[in-house]
N, C-alpha and C positions, 0 to 999 in steps of 0.2 A: 547938432551940438547941444541945443537947449535941452532936448530929451535926455541925453547922456548925463548932463550935469544934474538934472533933477533926480536921476536914479542914484547918483552917488551921495547926494545930501542926506537922505534918510539913513543910509548906512553909517555915516559919520555921526549923526545925531544919536542914533541908537547905541553906538559903541565908540564913544569919543576917545577912549583910552586904549582901544584895541584889545580889550580884555577877553573877547570871545574868539579871537583868532588863535588857531592852534599853532604851536611852535613847530618849526621845520624838523628839529631834531632834539634828542635828549641823550645825555650820558649819565650813567649812575656809576659811582666809584667809591670804594672804601678808602678813606684817607684820614690819617692823623686821629684815628679812633672814632671817626664819624662816617656816616653814609651820606654822600653828597650827590644831589641831583642837579645837573646843569641843563638848562633849557634855553634854546635860542632859535630864532628864525634865520640865523646867519650861519652858513657852512664855514665861513672864514673864522668866526669866533669859536665854533666847535672844534676846528682844527687846532686852535691855540690851546683849548682845553686838553685835547689829545696830546699835544706836544708837551704839556706840563705834566700830565698824570697817567697817560696810558702805559700799562705794563709795570706800574709800581707795585711793590708788595702791599697787601691789604693789612694795615695795622689796626688792631682792636685792643681797647683797654678792658672791655667786658663783652660778654656774649650779645648783649643788646646794645647796639650802637645808637647814639643820638642821630637824628636825621636833619639834613640841611638842604636848603633849596637856593640855587643861584640862577637868576634870570639874566641872560645876556642879550643886549639889544644893539644892533648896528644902526646908527643914525642914517636917515635917508640922505642922498647926495644933495649938497647945497647948490644954488644957482651958480653957474660958471665953475662947475666942479673940476673940469679938466685943468683950468688955470690954477685953481687952489691946490690941486694935487701936485702939479709941477712945483709950485711954491713950497709946499710942505716938504718935499724931498730935499730942498735946499736949506730949510730952516733946522735949527737944533730941536731936539725933542722938547715939547711944551713942558713948562714947569708944573709940578703937581702940588696941591695944597691939601693938608689934612683938615677934616671937619668933624664937629660933634655938636649935638644939641637934641633936646627932646627925646632922649633915649636912642638916638641914631649915631652911628659913626660913619665916616666916609672920607672920600678924597675927590678932588676935582681939578681940572685944568681949565685954561681959558679958551679951549677949542671944543666946547660943547661935549666934554667927556666927564662923567661923574659916576662914582660908586657910592651907593647908599646901603648901609648895613644895619640890620636890626638884630643884635645878639639875643635879645629876649625871645624873638620869634624864629631865630635861627635861619634868617633869610637875607638875601642880598639882591639888589637890582643894579646892574652895571650897564650904562649907556656909553658906547664908544663912537666917537666921531670918525668920519672917513680920514680926516687928517691924522688922527692918532694911529690908525691902522698902518700908516707908513713906518711905524716904529713897533714892530711885532714883539720884540723882546720886552720893551717897557710896558706894552699893553698886557702881555702875559704876566710879567713879574709884579708890576705896580698896581694892577687892577684885579686880575683873576686870582693870582696867588695871594695877594694881599687879603682878598675877601675870605679865602679858605683859611689862611693862618688866623685871621682875627676871629672868625666865627667859631672855629674849632677850639681855640684857646679860651675864649670867653665862656662858651657853653660848658666846657669841661673843667674850668678853673685851672688850666695848665699855666705853668710859669714860662713865658717866652724868653729865650736867651739868644744873644748874639754870640754864637759859639758854633764850633764844629763838634762832631761826635763820631767816633769809630768804636768798633766792638769786636768781641771774640766769644763764641759760645754763649750768646745771649746776654753777655755783660757789656757795658759801655762805659767809656770815659769821655768827659767833656774836655774840649780843647779851647782855651781862651788865650788872649794875648793882644797887645797893642798892635796897631798897623805896622807892618814891617817885621813882625816877630817870626814870620814863616809859617803861620797857621795853615794857609792853603797848600803850601809846599809839603808840610808834614802830612796833611790830610790826603794829598795826592799820593805820596809815597806809601802811606798806610794802605790805600786802595790797591796800588800796584803790587804790594807784598801780601795781599790776600786777607787783610782784616775786613770785617764787615763794615760797610759804610752806611751811616744814618743820615747825616746832613753836613752841608758845607758851612753855612753861616747862620742858620735859624733852627734852633732846637727847642722843643717844648716838653716840659717835664711835669708829670703828675706828682705833686708834692707828697701825697699820702703813701704812694708806693715807690716813688723815685724811679719810675719807668719813663723812658724818653721816646718821643716820636719825632718825625720830620718828613721831608719829601726828598728822598735821595735820587733826584732826577738829573741834576747837572752838577758839574764841578767847573769852576771858572779859574783858568790858569793864565798867569802873566807870561809873556814871551820870554822874559829873562829867567823864568823858572825851568825852562827846557834844558838849560845848560847842565843841570844836575841829573838829567835822566840818561838812560841808555839810548843808543840810536833807534832801536825798534820802538821804544816808548815815545821818543820825540816824534817819530813818524806818525804814530797813532794820534797824538795830540794835534799835530798840524793838519790832520784831515778834518778837524772840527771847525765849524763856523766861528767867526770872530764877532763879538758884541762890543758895543761902546757904552761904558758906564757914564752916568751923569758927571762923574768927576773928570771925564776925558780920557780915562785909562781904557785901553783896548785889552780884551782877554779872549782866549779860546774858550768856547762853551762846549764842554765835553759831555755828551750824553752818556750816562752811566748804565743805561739799560741794555747792556751787552753781556754776552756769555762769560767773558773773561773777568767781569767785575762781580764781587759779592756784595749784594745789598742786604741790609738788615731785614729779615723776613717778618719780624715782629718788633714791638717796642723793646728797647734794651734796658736792662737793669743797671742803673748807674752805680759805679763803684768808687767814683772820685772825680776830681777835677785837676787837670794839668795846665798850668799857665806857662805858655811858651815865651821865652825871653829872647830879645835880639842880641843880648850879650853873649860873647863866646865863653865856653867853659874853660878854655885854655888848658892848663894842666890840672885844674881842679875837677871835682865831680860834676858831671853833667846834670844829674838829678839830685834834688834835695827836697825833703819834706818840709812843708811850711807849718808854722804855728797856726792855731785856730784863729788868733787875732789877725795875723797877716793874711790868711785865706779870706776872712770876712771882709777886710779892708779892700782887697783886690776885687772881690766879687762886687761890692758896692760901687767901686770906681768904674768897673767895666760893664756893669749891668744896671745903669741908672734907671732905665724904664722898668725893668722887672722888680727892682728893689722898692718901687713905690706901690706895688700891688699888694692886696690883702694876703694873698697866699705866699708871699715872699718869706715871711717869718718861719713857717713850717718847713719850707724848702731849704732855706739856708741852714737851719739847725740840723736837718737831716744830712745835708752835704758836708757840714763841718764834722759830723761824726764819722763820715766815710774818709775824709782826708783831702788835703790840697797839696799839690806838688809844683815845683818850678823845674822846667827843663830848659837848660841853656843850649845854645848852638853847639853842635858837635862838628866833627870833620865832614860828615855827610848826613843828609836826612835819614838815611837808613839806621843810623845810631839812635835817633830819636824814636823811630818806629819800634826798635827792639826794647827801648825803655817802656813804651806804651804797652807792648805785648806783656812785659813782666808785671806791670801794674794790673793789667786785666786778668792775669793768672794768679795774683797774690791772694792770700787769705785776708779777708777784711778785718781790720782791727780798729777799734774806736779811738778817735783822737782824745788825748788825755784831758783837754780843756776846750769846751765849746761855748764861747760867749754868745749871748743872745744878740 
């Protein structure tokens, strides 16, 4: 035993951080305008990378894409791991905190899980505890996808939006609205009716060209939204796994990488923004064009984070020139989809007044 211990000590001293150990696997993927290299010594973490990004369209803003590197590390088992694993399954998902300082961005939990990002170097290091791996959806979305979203948007000066986006023939329209306005329902119906799908709730726009990208991997559908679908469509959704949001809401997680769905093959050229309203149109018009002042006020109210970024001014001015619209609830989501289709086909006209 003494001899074995002595043999291990020099290795630890020579490489205390494990920098010379070769990763078990590597994935290279074209995402959100960039070329991402994922490295890990964990097949479990690489499977989460595949679950998030395998089979997605390769989006590029230019022929020469910026390169990014994400290193994923699975923490070693802690003493008494079997007992802690059983306890983790009974506990809620650990809370996550956002971090920043010294040029780094990141997030961390209280179970030895942390993501550290360097936008300037286009790199990220993600350490995932065994306890966190009992929550694969949150590990994938809040750590891996968080890293990709943040690095891609910061390096390319994209405007991040909490919005959905659907398109037609290379053109796209942003969908915004308060909780309960039916954004996910309209996005789902747009997908089912053959519109190109770009993103469910995270869209990233290049302000100089007004082209938008995202990751059209999943759509999350509440169980009460199924009542509005045809029987065959309900059956399709029900075959999907159910995830639990931090809010406590359960949703079907529908994988969109199927032949019957049309995903946006390249960044979409934005032609406007549609704000979905929970109010019924009643006997009045379901669609109305908003003034530039009203559009700007709604944008700032719904996109508080994006509105504080340096690139917001150029983005908002360009979007105001394209136009903002309000769509109220109709008799069925199909009516809203037809309105979106008409907006995507329309000839672009400048808004008469575009306040700064």
